[in-house]
C-alpha positions in Angstrom: 108.9 302.1 75.5 109.3 298.2 75.1 106.7 296.1 76.4 109.4 294.6 78.6 109.9 297.5 81.0 106.2 298.4 81.1 105.5 298.8 84.5 101.9 297.0 84.6 103.4 293.8 83.0 106.4 293.9 85.4 104.0 294.4 88.2 101.5 291.9 87.2 104.5 289.1 86.6 105.5 289.6 90.0 102.3 289.6 91.7 101.6 286.2 89.7 104.7 285.1 91.0 104.2 285.8 94.9 100.6 284.3 94.3 102.3 281.1 93.5 104.8 281.3 96.0 102.0 281.6 98.3 100.2 278.8 97.4 103.2 276.8 97.6 103.6 278.0 101.3 99.8 277.4 101.9 100.3 273.6 100.5 103.1 273.0 102.9 101.3 274.4 105.9 98.2 272.5 105.0 100.1 269.1 104.3 102.2 269.6 107.7 99.0 270.5 109.6 97.2 267.5 108.5 100.1 265.1 108.6 101.5 265.8 112.0 98.2 265.5 113.8 98.1 263.3 116.7 97.4 259.5 116.3 97.9 257.0 113.7 95.7 257.4 110.4 96.2 253.6 109.6 95.1 252.4 112.9 92.1 255.0 112.6 91.0 253.0 109.1 91.4 249.3 110.6 90.0 250.1 114.0 90.9 249.4 117.3 91.3 245.8 117.1 94.2 245.8 114.4 97.1 244.1 115.1 100.8 246.2 114.9 101.3 243.9 111.9 98.4 244.9 110.1 99.1 248.7 110.9 102.4 248.6 109.5 101.4 246.9 106.4 98.5 249.9 106.0 101.1 252.2 106.6 103.3 251.1 104.0 100.5 250.7 102.0 99.5 254.2 101.9 103.3 255.4 101.9 103.1 256.8 105.3 106.5 255.2 106.1 108.2 257.4 103.9 109.8 261.0 105.2 107.3 263.4 105.3 109.2 265.9 102.8 109.2 262.9 100.5 105.7 262.7 100.6 104.8 266.3 100.2 107.0 266.7 97.4 105.2 263.7 95.6 102.0 265.0 96.9 102.5 268.6 95.5 103.8 267.1 91.9 100.5 265.0 91.2 98.3 267.9 92.7 99.9 270.3 90.0 98.8 267.8 87.3 95.2 267.5 89.0 96.2 263.9 90.5 94.8 264.5 94.3 95.4 260.7 95.0 93.6 257.9 96.5 91.1 258.4 99.6 91.6 255.9 102.2 88.6 254.1 101.0 90.6 253.4 98.0 88.7 255.8 95.6 90.4 258.7 93.8 90.0 261.9 95.7 88.8 263.9 92.5 86.1 261.1 91.8 85.0 262.0 95.2 84.9 265.4 95.4 84.4 266.3 91.7 80.7 266.2 92.0 80.8 268.6 94.9 83.3 270.9 93.5 80.4 271.4 90.7 77.8 271.9 93.3 79.8 274.4 95.4 80.9 276.5 92.3 77.2 276.5 91.2 75.9 277.9 94.6 78.9 280.6 94.3 78.3 281.8 90.8 74.5 282.1 91.1 75.2 284.0 94.2 78.1 286.2 92.7 75.4 286.6 89.5 72.9 288.3 91.9 75.5 290.0 94.5 77.7 292.0 91.9 75.1 293.9 89.9 73.1 294.6 93.1 75.9 295.7 95.2 77.2 298.2 92.9 73.5 299.5 92.3 73.0 299.9 96.2 76.3 301.3 96.6 75.8 303.9 93.9 72.3 304.8 95.2 73.8 305.5 98.7 76.5 307.5 97.3 73.8 309.2 95.0 71.8 310.1 98.3 74.4 310.3 100.9 73.4 311.5 104.2 69.5 311.0 103.1 67.0 307.9 104.5 68.2 305.4 102.0 71.9 305.8 102.5 71.3 305.7 106.3 69.2 302.8 106.3 71.2 301.0 103.6 74.7 301.9 106.0 73.2 300.5 109.1 71.8 297.5 107.7 75.0 296.5 106.2 76.9 297.4 109.2 74.7 295.1 111.2 75.0 292.3 108.8 79.0 292.6 109.0 78.8 292.4 112.7 76.7 288.9 112.7 78.4 285.7 112.3 77.5 284.0 109.1 76.3 280.8 111.0 73.6 282.9 112.9 72.6 284.5 109.9 72.3 281.0 108.6 70.3 279.8 111.4 68.1 283.1 111.4 67.2 282.8 107.8 66.3 278.9 108.3 64.2 279.9 111.4 62.1 282.3 109.8 61.9 280.8 106.1 61.8 277.2 106.6 60.7 276.4 110.1 58.1 279.5 110.7 56.7 280.4 107.2 57.6 276.9 105.7 58.3 278.3 102.4 61.5 276.4 101.6 63.2 273.2 103.0 65.4 273.7 105.8 68.1 271.1 103.8 69.6 272.0 100.8 70.2 268.5 99.8 70.4 268.0 96.1 71.4 265.1 94.0 71.7 263.5 90.5 68.5 263.1 88.7 66.7 266.2 90.3 65.2 268.7 88.1 66.6 272.2 87.8 63.8 273.7 89.2 63.8 271.5 92.0 67.6 272.1 92.6 67.2 276.0 92.8 64.2 275.7 95.0 66.1 273.8 97.4 69.4 276.0 96.9 67.4 279.5 97.8 68.5 279.5 101.5 72.1 278.9 101.2 72.2 281.6 98.1 70.1 284.1 100.5 72.1 283.5 103.5 75.4 284.2 101.4 73.9 287.2 99.6 73.2 288.7 103.0 77.0 287.8 104.2 79.0 289.1 101.1 76.6 291.9 100.2 77.2 294.4 103.3 80.8 294.6 102.5 80.7 295.1 98.6 77.9 297.4 99.4 80.0 299.5 101.5 82.7 299.5 99.7 81.1 300.3 96.4 79.8 303.4 98.1 82.9 304.4 99.7 84.7 304.1 96.5 82.2 306.3 94.5 82.3 308.7 97.2 86.2 309.1 97.2 86.0 309.7 93.5 83.4 312.2 93.7 85.5 314.5 96.2 88.4 314.5 93.1 88.6 318.0 91.3 87.6 316.9 88.1 84.4 315.9 89.4 83.9 319.5 91.4 84.7 320.6 87.9 81.8 318.7 86.2 79.4 320.1 88.9 80.6 323.7 88.5 80.0 323.3 84.8 76.2 322.7 85.8 75.9 319.0 85.3 73.0 317.2 86.7 74.1 314.9 90.2 73.1 311.6 88.2 75.3 312.3 85.3 78.5 313.4 87.5 77.6 309.9 89.1 77.2 307.6 86.2 79.6 309.5 83.7 82.2 311.0 85.7 82.6 309.1 89.1 81.4 305.4 88.3 84.0 304.9 85.3 86.8 306.0 87.5 85.6 303.9 90.6 85.6 300.8 88.6 89.0 299.8 89.6 88.6 299.8 93.1 84.9 298.3 93.0 86.2 295.6 90.8 89.2 295.0 93.2 86.3 294.8 95.9 84.5 292.5 94.1 87.3 289.8 93.8 88.2 290.1 97.4 84.5 289.1 98.5 84.3 286.7 95.7 87.6 285.2 97.4 85.9 285.1 100.6 82.8 283.7 99.0 84.6 280.5 97.9 86.2 280.0 101.2 83.3 281.2 103.4 81.1 278.9 101.6 81.9 275.7 104.2 79.8 277.2 107.2 76.8 277.5 105.1 77.2 273.9 103.1 77.2 272.6 106.7 74.5 274.1 108.4 72.2 273.5 105.0 74.0 270.3 104.3 74.8 270.9 101.2 76.5 268.7 99.1 79.7 270.8 98.1 83.4 271.1 98.8 83.1 272.3 102.4 80.5 269.3 103.5 82.9 267.0 101.9 85.9 268.1 104.0 83.9 268.5 107.1 82.8 264.2 106.2 86.5 263.9 105.6 87.6 265.4 109.0 85.3 262.9 110.3 86.2 259.6 108.6 90.2 260.9 109.1 90.6 261.0 105.3 93.8 263.0 105.1 93.9 262.8 101.3 90.5 264.4 100.7 91.0 267.0 103.8 94.1 268.1 101.9 92.8 268.3 98.6 89.7 270.5 99.8 91.8 272.5 101.9 94.1 273.2 98.8 91.4 274.0 96.5 89.8 276.4 98.9 93.2 278.1 99.3 94.0 278.1 95.6 90.6 279.9 95.0 91.1 282.5 97.7 94.6 283.4 96.6 93.4 283.4 92.8 90.7 285.9 93.4 93.2 287.9 95.3 95.4 288.0 92.7 92.6 289.0 90.5 91.9 291.7 92.6 95.6 292.6 92.7 96.2 292.8 88.9 92.8 294.9 88.7 94.4 297.4 90.9 97.4 297.6 89.2 95.9 297.8 85.4 93.1 300.8 86.7 96.0 302.8 88.0 96.4 305.6 85.4 99.9 306.3 86.4 100.8 303.2 85.6 98.6 303.1 82.3 100.1 306.4 81.3 103.8 306.2 82.4 106.0 309.1 81.8 
């Protein structure tokens, strides 16, 4: 069988193509939604006392006098090369959000590094002791966590650990020149909040994936052979559940990247989410578009990874007849 006709490669290529198409469509929605907002961006920059001549000159300077589709194609082409243009303050957009993007990636990476192994471990424990106290406790706790909005979780964490116990600062403001230990100390509350938000989904889905595999015939055969339950879970169920688990992890990481906005705003963390909120207040359209496109690209990218993992882990596609 030639590589060209292998179903995994063709399906993966199809998913990548759909992902790129989705990104283009989302970029069009982002550009249109921001561009067609009521009000004049030029007058917002110049102030209420600006003359019509000054407003017209500013619109020409910003390129706002061109048709929207011309501006969209120019913006998309530049964004594809990493050039997000100039903000309305005159500074390059990437110079403004570059450090913020690094902060967001650090926050998300630390959270993911803790959440992924912890969720897999807890999911295995729930599946291993199904119906027992630990399973019921974790299932109830994760269900409650899923039901609570993330901003409410953030405020509860802040109230308990920052206001009542005064263990950590309520504001996660970090800046250049601050020591690594101080930065990590200030990031504890945002990380803890994100963990509580995404851990519940990952634990429940890991448990479901393990239990689904444990109901399969080859696992029942291993039990009939007298293998210990712990060995059945680790040697038989877990390897065959890696595909679904990895897919769930990728989907939750997509949510982590896009859902970090609320957490950054609550804790005043200097990330991309906070930068986008500041840009909305200042009506800085290029910065808003760039931040929205970054979040959309991350979300689509992780969903694409989840799709590809699901395809690669499918034994019927790995060994086609």
